[in-house]
C-alpha positions as CSV (number, residue, x, y, z in Angstrom):
1,M,-38.5,26.3,-8.1
2,K,-35.7,26.6,-10.6
3,L,-32.2,26.2,-9.2
4,I,-28.8,26.3,-11.0
5,F,-26.2,23.8,-9.6
6,A,-22.9,25.7,-10.0
7,T,-20.7,22.8,-11.0
8,N,-19.1,21.2,-14.1
9,N,-18.7,17.8,-12.2
10,Q,-21.2,15.4,-13.7
11,H,-20.6,12.9,-10.8
12,K,-21.7,15.5,-8.3
13,V,-24.7,16.3,-10.5
14,E,-25.8,12.7,-10.6
15,E,-25.4,12.3,-6.8
16,I,-27.4,15.4,-6.0
17,R,-30.1,14.7,-8.6
18,H,-30.4,11.2,-7.0
19,V,-31.2,12.9,-3.7
20,I,-33.4,15.8,-4.9
21,G,-35.4,13.7,-7.4
22,S,-38.1,15.7,-9.1
23,S,-38.7,18.1,-6.2
24,F,-37.0,21.0,-7.9
25,D,-36.1,22.1,-11.4
26,L,-32.3,21.6,-11.2
27,M,-30.2,22.9,-14.0
28,T,-26.5,22.3,-14.5
29,L,-24.1,25.1,-15.7
30,R,-24.1,23.5,-19.1
31,E,-27.9,23.3,-19.2
32,A,-28.0,27.0,-18.2
33,G,-25.7,27.9,-21.1
34,I,-22.8,28.8,-18.8
35,D,-19.3,27.6,-19.9
36,I,-16.8,28.7,-17.2
37,D,-14.5,27.0,-14.7
38,I,-15.1,28.8,-11.5
39,P,-11.9,29.2,-9.5
40,E,-11.5,27.8,-5.9
41,P,-8.8,30.1,-4.5
42,Y,-9.9,30.1,-0.8
43,D,-8.6,28.4,2.3
44,T,-11.9,26.9,3.5
45,L,-14.7,24.8,1.9
46,E,-17.2,27.4,3.1
47,E,-15.4,30.3,1.2
48,N,-15.0,28.2,-2.0
49,A,-18.7,27.2,-2.0
50,T,-19.8,30.8,-1.4
51,G,-17.5,32.0,-4.2
52,K,-18.9,29.6,-6.7
53,S,-22.6,30.2,-5.9
54,M,-22.2,34.0,-5.7
55,T,-20.4,34.0,-9.1
56,I,-23.3,32.2,-10.8
57,Y,-25.9,34.3,-9.0
58,Q,-24.3,37.5,-10.0
59,M,-24.1,36.3,-13.7
60,T,-27.6,35.0,-13.9
61,K,-29.7,36.5,-11.1
62,T,-31.2,33.0,-10.8
63,N,-31.4,31.2,-7.5
64,C,-28.5,28.7,-7.3
65,F,-26.3,26.6,-5.1
66,S,-22.8,25.2,-5.2
67,E,-20.9,22.8,-3.0
68,D,-17.4,22.2,-2.0
69,T,-16.2,18.9,-0.6
70,G,-12.9,17.9,1.1
71,L,-11.4,14.8,2.4
72,E,-9.9,15.5,5.9
73,V,-7.4,13.0,7.2
74,L,-6.7,13.1,10.9
75,A,-3.1,12.0,10.8
76,L,-2.3,14.6,8.2
77,N,-3.8,17.5,10.2
78,G,-6.9,17.7,7.9
79,E,-5.1,17.4,4.6
80,P,-6.0,17.3,1.8
81,G,-9.0,19.3,2.9
82,V,-9.8,22.3,0.7
83,K,-7.1,21.2,-1.7
84,S,-8.6,17.7,-2.2
85,A,-9.3,18.1,-6.0
86,R,-5.8,19.6,-6.7
87,Y,-3.8,17.7,-4.0
88,A,-1.1,16.5,-6.5
89,G,-1.4,19.5,-8.8
90,D,-3.7,21.8,-10.8
91,E,-4.6,19.2,-13.4
92,K,-7.0,17.5,-10.9
93,S,-5.8,13.9,-11.4
94,F,-7.7,11.5,-9.2
95,D,-5.0,8.9,-9.5
96,R,-2.1,11.2,-8.6
97,N,-4.1,12.6,-5.7
98,I,-4.6,9.1,-4.3
99,D,-1.0,8.2,-4.8
100,K,0.1,11.3,-2.9
101,L,-2.3,10.6,-0.1
102,L,-1.2,7.0,0.3
103,D,2.4,8.0,0.2
104,K,1.9,10.5,3.0
105,L,0.1,7.9,5.1
106,K,2.6,5.1,4.6
107,D,4.2,5.6,8.0
108,K,0.9,6.5,9.8
109,N,-1.0,3.9,11.9
110,D,-4.2,6.0,12.2
111,T,-5.9,6.4,8.8
112,S,-9.2,7.8,10.1
113,A,-10.7,10.4,7.9
114,R,-13.9,12.2,7.0
115,F,-15.5,13.7,3.9
116,R,-17.1,17.1,4.6
117,T,-19.4,18.8,2.2
118,I,-20.6,22.5,2.4
119,I,-23.5,23.6,0.2
120,S,-24.0,27.3,-0.4
121,L,-27.5,28.3,-1.5
122,I,-28.2,31.8,-2.8
123,L,-31.9,32.6,-2.7
124,D,-32.9,36.1,-3.8
125,G,-29.4,37.3,-3.0
126,E,-29.3,35.8,0.6
127,E,-26.9,33.0,1.4
128,Y,-27.7,29.8,3.4
129,L,-25.1,27.2,4.3
130,F,-25.6,23.4,4.9
131,E,-23.0,20.9,6.0
132,G,-22.8,17.1,5.7
133,T,-20.0,14.8,7.0
134,C,-19.1,11.1,6.6
135,N,-16.5,9.5,8.9
136,G,-14.4,6.5,7.9
137,I,-10.9,5.2,7.1
138,I,-8.4,5.3,4.3
139,I,-7.2,1.9,3.1
140,R,-3.8,1.3,1.6
141,E,-4.9,-0.1,-1.8
142,R,-7.6,0.9,-4.3
143,K,-10.7,-1.1,-4.4
144,G,-13.7,-0.7,-6.7
145,E,-14.5,1.0,-10.0
146,Q,-17.4,3.2,-9.2
147,G,-17.5,6.8,-8.0
148,F,-14.7,9.3,-8.3
149,G,-12.0,11.2,-6.4
150,Y,-10.9,9.3,-3.3
151,D,-13.7,6.8,-3.4
152,P,-11.5,3.8,-4.1
153,V,-9.5,4.2,-0.8
154,F,-12.3,5.4,1.5
155,I,-14.4,3.0,3.6
156,P,-17.2,4.8,5.6
157,D,-17.9,3.8,9.2
158,G,-20.5,1.0,9.2
159,S,-19.3,-0.7,6.0
160,D,-16.6,-3.0,4.8
161,Q,-16.7,-1.6,1.2
162,T,-15.1,1.5,-0.3
163,F,-17.3,4.1,-1.9
164,A,-15.9,2.9,-5.3
165,E,-17.3,-0.6,-4.6
166,M,-20.8,0.7,-4.0
167,S,-23.7,1.5,-6.3
168,L,-25.0,5.1,-6.1
169,E,-27.9,3.8,-4.0
170,E,-25.5,2.1,-1.5
171,K,-23.2,5.1,-1.4
172,S,-26.1,7.4,-0.7
173,R,-26.7,5.6,2.6
174,F,-23.5,7.1,3.9
175,S,-22.9,10.1,1.7
176,H,-21.8,13.4,3.1
177,R,-23.1,15.1,0.0
178,K,-26.5,13.4,0.6
179,K,-26.6,14.7,4.2
180,A,-25.9,18.2,3.1
181,T,-28.4,18.0,0.3
182,H,-31.1,16.7,2.6
183,K,-30.7,19.8,4.7
184,L,-30.9,21.9,1.6
185,V,-34.1,20.2,0.4
186,A,-35.7,20.4,3.9
187,F,-35.0,24.1,4.0
188,L,-36.4,24.6,0.5
189,N,-39.5,22.6,1.3
190,T,-40.3,25.0,4.2
191,L,-40.6,27.7,1.5
192,E,-43.1,25.8,-0.7
193,P,-45.8,26.1,-1.8
194,N,-45.8,29.9,-1.0
195,Y,-42.4,30.5,-2.6
196,K,-42.4,30.9,-6.4
197,N,-39.3,31.7,-8.4
C-alpha cells in the first residue's frame, strides 16, 4: 500500500519510518513532488492533523496521513499544546520555544507534562484518527543532543534521561508518536492482504 506522509519534518519521517519499517510504501511530501508548507491554523491537534491530511489527499487523490503533536504542561493549563512548534513565534525556533517554556515554569513546582500525537489517515476519502501519549516531566536545563523540539527538557516516566539523550531506538520505547503509529499500522494490517491501493 502506498501512503504519503504529509510532513516536511525529516525528524518525524525518521521516527515513523523506524516504526513502520518496510510494511508499507511510505512517501514523504518531497518524494511525492509536493513542495508546500501546509498551514496549521486550528485550535486542536485533531483539526490540524485533519487539515494537513485532507489538503494532500485533495491534491493527490492518494491515500495519506499526517500527524500533529503537542507538548501539554499541566501547570500551564495545557500550554504550549497546539502551538508547540510556534510557541515563541512563527519562525519555529526550538531554542526560543524551550526558553519561553522554562521561563513560564520558573515559579512552578509541578512540571509534569505529556506529549500527545494525533494521526489523521485518509483512506479512499474516509478519515481515521489515532492517538498516542507519553507522560513525563520538564526539567530546568537542557540535556542531550539528539532529537528535536522539546526533547532536551523532557524526561518520560520510567526513565532518568531526556529524549535528547536517547538514541532513536531508546526513544521509541516511550514515544507518543510510536504509540499512535502502532495503532495506524495495526489498522492498516487489518485491511491487508485484501486491500490494494
